[in-house]
C-alpha positions in Angstrom: 199.7 153.2 125.0 196.2 152.5 126.3 195.6 152.1 130.1 192.4 150.7 131.6 191.7 151.6 135.2 189.0 149.4 136.8 187.3 151.2 139.6 184.9 149.8 142.0 183.4 151.4 145.3 185.8 149.8 147.5 184.8 147.8 150.7 185.8 147.3 154.3 185.9 143.5 153.5 189.4 142.4 152.1 187.8 139.7 150.0 185.8 142.2 148.2 188.8 144.5 147.3 191.0 141.7 146.2 188.3 140.5 143.8 189.1 143.5 141.7 192.6 142.7 141.6 191.7 139.4 140.3 189.4 141.1 137.7 192.1 143.5 136.6 194.5 140.4 136.2 191.8 138.4 134.1 191.3 141.4 131.9 195.0 141.9 131.4 195.3 138.3 130.2 192.4 138.8 127.6 193.6 142.1 126.2 197.4 141.3 126.1 200.5 143.0 126.8 199.8 146.2 124.2 197.2 147.5 126.9 197.9 148.4 130.5 195.3 147.1 133.0 195.4 148.3 136.8 192.7 148.7 139.4 191.4 151.4 142.1 189.0 151.6 144.6 186.7 154.9 144.9 186.9 154.8 148.7 187.6 152.7 151.9 190.5 150.9 150.3 194.0 151.2 148.5 195.0 151.7 145.8 192.7 155.0 145.3 191.9 156.2 141.8 194.8 158.8 142.2 197.5 156.0 142.7 195.7 153.7 140.2 195.7 156.5 137.5 199.5 157.2 138.4 200.4 153.5 138.1 198.7 153.4 134.6 201.0 156.3 133.8 204.2 154.9 135.3 203.7 151.7 133.0 203.5 153.9 130.0 199.8 154.8 129.5 199.2 157.8 127.3 195.7 157.2 127.5 193.6 156.1 130.6 190.2 154.7 130.1 188.5 154.3 133.5 185.9 151.9 133.9 183.3 152.1 136.7 182.8 148.4 137.8 179.4 149.0 139.0 176.0 148.0 137.6 174.0 151.2 137.1 174.6 154.8 136.2 174.0 156.1 139.9 175.8 159.0 141.5 179.2 157.2 141.7 179.3 156.5 138.1 177.8 159.5 137.1 179.4 162.0 139.3 181.8 160.8 141.8 184.3 158.6 139.9 184.5 161.2 136.9 185.3 163.9 139.5 188.0 161.8 141.1 189.5 160.6 137.7 189.4 164.3 136.6 191.5 165.2 139.8 194.0 162.5 139.3 194.6 163.3 135.7 195.6 166.9 136.6 199.0 165.6 137.8 199.3 164.2 134.1 198.4 166.9 131.8 200.0 164.9 128.6 197.7 161.9 129.4 194.4 161.7 127.4 191.5 160.2 130.0 187.9 159.3 130.0 185.5 157.4 132.1 183.0 155.0 130.4 179.6 154.1 131.4 178.8 151.4 134.1 177.7 148.0 132.9 174.4 148.9 132.4 172.1 146.4 130.4 174.0 144.1 128.6 173.5 140.7 127.2 176.5 139.3 128.5 175.6 140.2 132.1 172.1 138.3 131.6 174.0 135.3 130.5 176.2 135.5 133.7 173.2 135.7 135.7 171.7 132.7 133.8 175.0 130.5 134.5 175.2 131.5 137.9 171.8 130.7 138.6 172.1 127.1 136.6 169.8 128.2 134.0 170.4 127.4 130.4 170.0 130.3 127.9 167.6 128.8 125.2 167.2 132.1 123.2 170.5 133.6 122.7 170.3 137.1 121.2 171.0 138.3 117.7 173.5 141.2 117.7 170.3 143.5 116.6 168.2 142.4 119.6 171.2 142.7 122.1 171.3 146.6 121.0 167.6 147.1 121.4 165.6 148.8 124.3 164.7 146.4 127.2 162.4 148.8 129.2 159.1 147.1 129.6 157.5 150.3 128.4 159.9 150.8 125.6 161.0 154.0 126.9 164.4 154.1 124.9 166.9 156.0 127.4 165.0 155.7 130.3 168.0 154.1 132.3 170.3 156.7 131.2 173.5 155.7 129.4 173.2 152.4 130.5 170.4 152.0 128.1 171.6 149.1 125.5 169.6 151.2 122.8 171.8 154.2 123.3 174.8 154.7 120.6 177.1 157.3 122.0 175.5 160.5 122.7 172.5 159.9 120.6 169.5 157.7 121.0 168.8 154.3 118.7 165.4 154.5 117.3 162.9 151.6 118.8 162.4 148.6 116.8 
């Protein structure tokens, strides 16, 4: 059974930490009972990544997909979260685990920005446009794995 562990930085503000549990509950509703969804904080708050990973396994996960609930591929996403997930996974050698990329560049995030700003999206993207490079100088891959034009470990061709 798959488990998704949503991981944020963690905050000294209870409201910020509580929001992640709300996101986990929302995602659980959307993906259904065949996927286990839990949340964790990298630091400053509980549950920790180790606790969240263990909770996924206790709930029946044989695969844990860690999602850094962060926008950019900075040091937490590329270094800290993978290290902490790897450390947590050592206690469960029978469980497969991986860490996804951060949110990065995605048309749904742009739609949320427009919605929150009270602005209509007048030119929705086609599926082809959603996967193109949005760097002003068309430097595909310049934002790392967050680049919408990247497919897996290879880089897509500019259009």
